[in-house]
C-alpha positions in Angstrom: 0.0 0.0 0.0 1.4 3.4 -1.0 0.3 6.5 1.0 1.6 10.0 0.5 1.3 12.5 3.4 0.7 16.3 2.9 1.4 18.4 6.0 2.4 21.8 7.2 4.2 20.2 10.2 7.6 18.7 10.1 8.1 15.4 11.8 9.2 14.6 14.4 8.9 17.8 16.4 7.9 18.6 19.9 4.1 18.6 19.7 1.2 16.3 19.6 0.3 16.6 15.9 3.7 16.0 14.4 4.6 13.3 17.0 1.3 11.5 16.2 2.0 11.5 12.5 5.6 10.4 13.0 4.6 7.6 15.4 2.0 6.3 13.0 4.3 6.4 10.0 7.3 4.9 11.8 5.3 2.0 13.1 3.9 1.0 9.7 7.0 1.4 7.4 7.0 -2.4 6.8 3.4 -2.4 5.6 3.1 1.0 3.9 5.3 2.8 1.4 5.2 6.3 2.9 6.2 9.5 1.2 6.1 12.7 3.3 5.6 16.0 1.6 5.8 18.9 4.0 6.0 22.7 3.8 7.7 22.9 7.2 11.3 24.1 7.3 14.0 21.4 7.8 17.3 20.1 6.6 18.4 17.2 4.5 20.5 15.9 7.4 17.4 15.7 9.6 15.4 14.1 6.9 18.0 11.3 6.5 17.4 10.2 10.0 13.7 9.4 9.3 12.6 5.9 8.2 10.6 7.3 5.2 11.5 9.7 2.4 10.8 13.5 2.9 10.1 16.0 0.2 9.9 19.7 1.2 8.2 22.4 -0.7 7.2 26.0 -0.3 3.7 27.3 0.0 2.1 30.6 -0.8 3.0 33.0 2.1 0.3 33.5 4.7 -1.4 36.9 5.1 1.1 38.6 7.4 1.3 42.4 7.8 0.0 45.0 5.4 0.2 44.4 1.6 0.6 47.2 -0.9 -2.7 49.1 -1.3 -4.5 47.4 1.6 -5.5 50.8 2.9 -8.0 51.0 0.0 -11.0 48.6 0.3 -11.2 47.6 -3.3 -7.4 47.0 -3.5 -7.5 44.9 -0.3 -10.3 42.8 -1.8 -8.2 42.3 -5.0 -5.2 41.3 -2.9 -7.2 38.8 -1.0 -8.7 37.3 -4.1 -5.3 37.0 -5.7 -4.0 35.3 -2.6 -6.8 32.8 -2.4 -6.4 32.0 -6.1 -2.7 31.4 -5.5 -3.5 29.1 -2.6 -5.9 27.1 -4.8 -3.2 26.8 -7.6 -0.6 25.8 -5.0 -2.9 23.1 -3.7 -3.5 21.7 -7.1 0.2 21.8 -7.9 1.2 19.9 -4.9 -1.4 17.2 -5.2 -0.8 16.8 -8.9 2.9 16.5 -8.3 2.3 14.0 -5.6 0.1 11.8 -7.8 2.5 11.9 -10.7 5.7 11.2 -8.7 4.4 8.9 -5.9 1.4 7.2 -7.5 -0.2 6.7 -4.1 -3.3 4.6 -3.3 -4.3 7.5 -1.1 -3.2 10.8 0.3 -3.1 11.4 4.1 -4.0 14.9 5.2 -2.4 14.9 8.6 -3.7 18.3 9.7 -6.6 20.3 8.4 -6.1 24.0 7.9 -6.5 26.5 5.0 -3.6 25.0 3.1 -5.0 21.5 3.6 -8.4 22.7 2.4 -7.0 23.3 -1.1 -5.3 19.9 -1.0 -8.6 18.3 -0.3 -10.3 20.2 -3.1 -7.6 19.0 -5.5 -7.9 15.4 -4.4 -11.7 15.5 -4.9 -11.4 17.1 -8.4 -8.7 14.6 -9.4 -10.5 11.6 -8.0 -7.7 10.6 -5.6 -9.0 9.3 -2.2 -7.8 11.0 0.9 -7.7 10.1 4.6 -7.7 12.7 7.3 -6.6 12.8 10.9 -8.6 14.9 13.3 -7.2 16.3 16.6 -10.0 18.5 17.7 -8.8 22.1 17.5 -9.4 22.3 13.7 -13.0 21.3 14.2 -13.9 24.1 16.7 -11.6 26.9 15.7 -13.3 29.9 14.1 -12.8 30.3 10.4 -14.3 32.5 7.7 -17.8 31.7 6.3 -16.6 30.2 3.0 -13.8 28.3 4.7 -16.3 27.0 7.3 -18.4 25.5 4.5 -15.2 24.1 3.0 -14.2 22.5 6.3 -17.4 20.6 6.4 -17.1 19.5 2.8 -13.5 18.4 3.2 -14.3 16.1 6.2 -17.5 14.8 4.5 -15.6 13.9 1.3 -12.8 12.1 3.1 -12.7 8.3 2.5 -12.0 7.9 6.2 -11.2 10.1 9.2 -9.1 8.9 12.2 -9.9 10.9 15.4 -7.5 11.0 18.3 -10.3 10.5 20.9 -14.0 9.6 21.2 -14.9 13.2 21.8 -13.2 14.3 18.6 -14.8 11.5 16.7 -18.2 12.8 17.9 -17.2 16.3 16.6 -16.4 14.8 13.2 -19.7 13.0 13.1 -21.5 16.2 14.0 -19.7 18.3 11.4 -20.3 15.8 8.6 -23.9 15.0 9.8 -22.9 11.4 10.1 -21.8 11.0 6.5 -18.1 10.6 7.1 -16.7 7.3 8.2 -14.7 7.9 11.4 -12.6 5.7 13.6 -10.9 6.4 16.9 -7.2 6.1 16.8 -5.6 7.3 20.0 -2.1 8.7 20.0 0.6 6.1 20.9 3.8 5.8 22.8 7.1 4.3 21.8 8.4 3.0 25.2 12.0 2.6 23.9 12.3 6.4 23.6 11.3 6.9 27.3 13.6 4.8 29.3 14.6 5.3 32.9 17.6 7.6 33.3 20.5 6.7 35.6 20.3 8.4 39.0 23.6 10.2 38.6 22.5 11.8 35.3 19.1 12.7 36.8 20.7 14.3 39.9 23.1 16.3 37.9 20.3 17.7 35.8 18.2 18.5 38.8 21.1 20.4 40.3 21.7 22.3 37.1 18.0 23.3 36.9 18.1 24.4 40.5 15.5 21.8 41.6 16.5 20.8 45.1 13.1 19.7 46.5 10.3 17.3 45.8 8.2 18.8 43.0 4.9 18.5 41.1 5.4 18.7 37.4 3.3 20.6 34.8 4.5 20.3 31.3 3.3 21.2 27.8 2.8 24.0 25.3 2.1 27.2 27.3 -1.3 28.1 25.8 -4.4 29.2 27.7 -6.4 26.0 27.2 -3.8 23.9 29.0 -4.4 25.8 32.2 -0.9 26.2 33.6 -1.9 29.4 35.3 -4.6 27.4 37.1 -1.9 25.0 38.3 0.0 28.0 39.8 -3.2 29.2 41.6 -4.0 25.8 42.9 -0.4 25.3 44.1 -0.7 28.7 45.9 -3.7 27.3 47.9 -1.8 24.3 49.2 1.8 25.4 49.4 1.6 27.1 52.8 1.2 23.8 54.6 3.6 21.9 52.4 6.9 23.8 52.4 8.9 20.8 51.0 7.0 20.8 47.7 7.7 22.9 44.7 6.0 23.4 41.3 8.0 23.0 38.1 6.5 24.1 34.8 8.3 23.0 31.6 7.4 24.2 28.1 6.9 27.3 26.0 4.2 28.9 24.0 2.1 31.9 23.0 0.7 32.4 26.5 3.9 32.1 28.4 3.4 35.6 29.9 0.1 34.5 31.4 1.9 31.8 33.3 4.8 34.1 34.3 2.3 36.6 35.6 0.4 34.0 37.6 3.7 32.8 39.1 4.9 36.4 39.9 1.6 37.1 41.7 1.9 33.9 43.8 2.8 34.2 47.5 5.2 31.3 46.9 6.8 32.5 43.7 10.2 31.4 44.9 9.0 27.8 44.8 7.7 27.9 41.2 10.2 27.3 38.4 9.3 27.9 34.8 11.9 26.1 32.7 10.9 27.0 29.1 11.6 24.5 26.3 13.3 21.3 27.3 15.0 18.4 25.5 13.6 14.9 25.4 16.2 13.8 28.0 15.2 16.6 30.3 11.5 15.7 29.8 12.2 12.1 30.7 14.2 13.0 33.8 11.5 15.4 35.0 8.8 12.8 34.6 11.0 10.2 36.4 11.8 12.5 39.4 8.4 14.3 39.9 5.9 13.4 42.6 3.1 13.4 40.0 2.0 15.2 36.9 -0.6 17.9 36.4 -2.1 19.6 33.3 -5.4 21.3 34.3 -6.8 21.9 30.8 -9.8 24.1 30.6 -12.8 24.5 28.3 -12.1 27.4 25.9 -14.3 28.8 23.2 -12.8 27.9 19.8 -10.1 25.7 21.3 -9.9 22.1 22.5 -7.6 19.6 24.2 -8.2 16.7 21.8 -6.4 14.0 23.9 -3.3 14.9 25.9 -0.4 12.5 25.0 1.7 13.9 27.9 -0.6 12.1 30.4 0.4 8.8 28.9 4.1 9.9 29.0 3.7 10.6 32.7 1.9 7.3 33.3 4.6 5.4 31.5 7.0 6.6 34.3 4.6 5.2 36.9 3.3 8.7 37.8 -0.3 9.6 38.7 -1.8 12.4 36.7 -4.3 15.2 37.1 -6.2 16.6 34.1 -9.2 18.7 33.3 -12.5 16.8 32.7 -13.1 18.3 29.3 -12.3 17.7 25.6 -10.9 14.3 24.8 -8.8 13.9 28.0 -11.2 11.2 29.2 -9.5 8.9 26.7 -6.0 9.6 28.1 -6.9 9.6 31.8 -9.3 7.1 33.5 -10.7 8.9 36.5 -9.7 7.3 39.8 -7.9 4.5 37.9 -4.9 6.1 36.2 -5.3 9.6 37.5 -7.9 12.2 38.5 -10.1 14.3 36.3 -11.1 17.6 37.7 -13.6 20.4 37.0 -10.9 23.0 36.4 -13.4 25.9 36.5 -13.2 25.4 40.3 -9.7 26.1 41.5 -10.6 24.7 45.0 -11.4 21.3 43.4 -8.0 21.3 41.6 -6.2 22.2 44.8 -8.1 19.4 46.6 -7.0 16.8 44.0 -3.4 18.0 44.4 -3.7 17.5 48.2 -5.2 14.0 47.8 -2.1 12.8 45.9 0.4 14.6 48.2 -1.2 13.2 51.3 -2.0 9.7 50.1 1.1 8.2 48.6 -0.5 4.8 48.3 -3.2 6.3 46.1 -0.7 8.2 44.0 1.5 5.1 43.5 -1.5 2.8 42.7 -2.8 5.3 40.1 0.7 5.5 38.6 1.1 1.7 38.4 -2.3 1.2 36.8 -1.4 4.0 34.3 1.8 2.4 33.3 0.2 -1.0 32.8 -2.5 0.6 30.7 0.0 2.4 28.5 2.0 -0.7 27.9 -1.1 -2.8 27.1 -3.1 -0.4 25.1 -1.1 2.6 23.8 2.1 1.3 22.1 2.3 2.4 18.5 3.0 -1.2 17.5 -0.5 -2.1 18.6 -2.4 1.1 17.6 -1.0 1.0 14.1 -3.0 -2.2 13.4 -6.2 0.0 13.7 -4.9 2.3 11.0 -3.9 -0.6 8.7 -7.3 -2.4 9.1 -9.2 0.8 8.5 -7.3 2.0 5.4 -7.4 -1.4 3.8 -11.1 -1.7 4.4 -12.0 1.7 3.0 -9.5 1.9 0.2 -9.8 -1.6 -1.2 -13.3 -2.8 -0.3 -15.9 -3.1 -3.1 -18.2 -0.8 -1.2 -16.4 2.6 -1.3 -18.2 5.7 -0.3 -19.8 7.8 -3.0 -17.5 10.8 -3.6 -19.3 13.5 -5.5 -16.7 15.4 -7.5 -16.3 19.0 -6.7 -18.9 19.1 -3.8 
């Protein structure tokens, strides 16, 4: 089976979408002849390390800043029309080039956005089946009227959609009014990449980072929906009576200032460390050494936590986890079994959950053990990739293919 991938994300990179795509492709290279075509920046040396060929291309620049004549309404409309036509042409060019050079059985659109919309249009017009992966955010984010209609058509016309959680699968069904075939394919873990780190190495890093105490770990992209400012506020509520516990926050993102402000306003700011971006080794050490993990994701209009792979990463190290009871996190965290799901709109409830795990080590350990067992039994890419293989074979090569109405 030959599948070409079109994406705006390089793989692998720190981040759920690109890691998901890379994990899926890497675990099926013996069954699928992959070709990755990406507009993300990268180097030939990096590409050589991947177990599949990579072809990089440039796309029409996004609308950034003021264009010549934008101060006049009719010129601005002309500029936007030209840009959209250029996008459409670029989409057709890339899909046609992919078909001619790769001759794939299908194209995988690994992330829907405005660029991917034109790739979908081209696939439909050229009669090439395409598969999509849905993560959640692209289904709820606000887009312009015409693009909103295009989003619905793109998902409806897909031969198959893989959703990273049950919640996201429901969103796909709602968007396509039940027309689109959708299967849940949770993100996976490659345990070999997350091994225990020798104690001396771990201690050396902890010292270099200035972490000299027991600590709770919060980690991920610093964006509002992940709720790291809520973690700071909840920590502030319990820190007075637990002077031997610190809070460590690792990661970077657009809302870094929000987290820094929350930490600066904390009565215990000297016990809150914001590390910024970290390496894979540093991530593994922090997960290995922390008391437990917390990412109090919140409900946000036009945004969504589709799954939360970091919860599985923490579980793999035998750590209990605390997450927000919203989005698709219920697939990643089993409440009272592998971690705790909390109503993060109530900071007191979040603080109470932190207190439970700090005061009941037996509970924290049992949740962590159960989480590790679950990850190893259910979330290895070597197992999850079978779902992808069965689904694609069924929908690409069965005699009962969905009716794809050209151009609609």
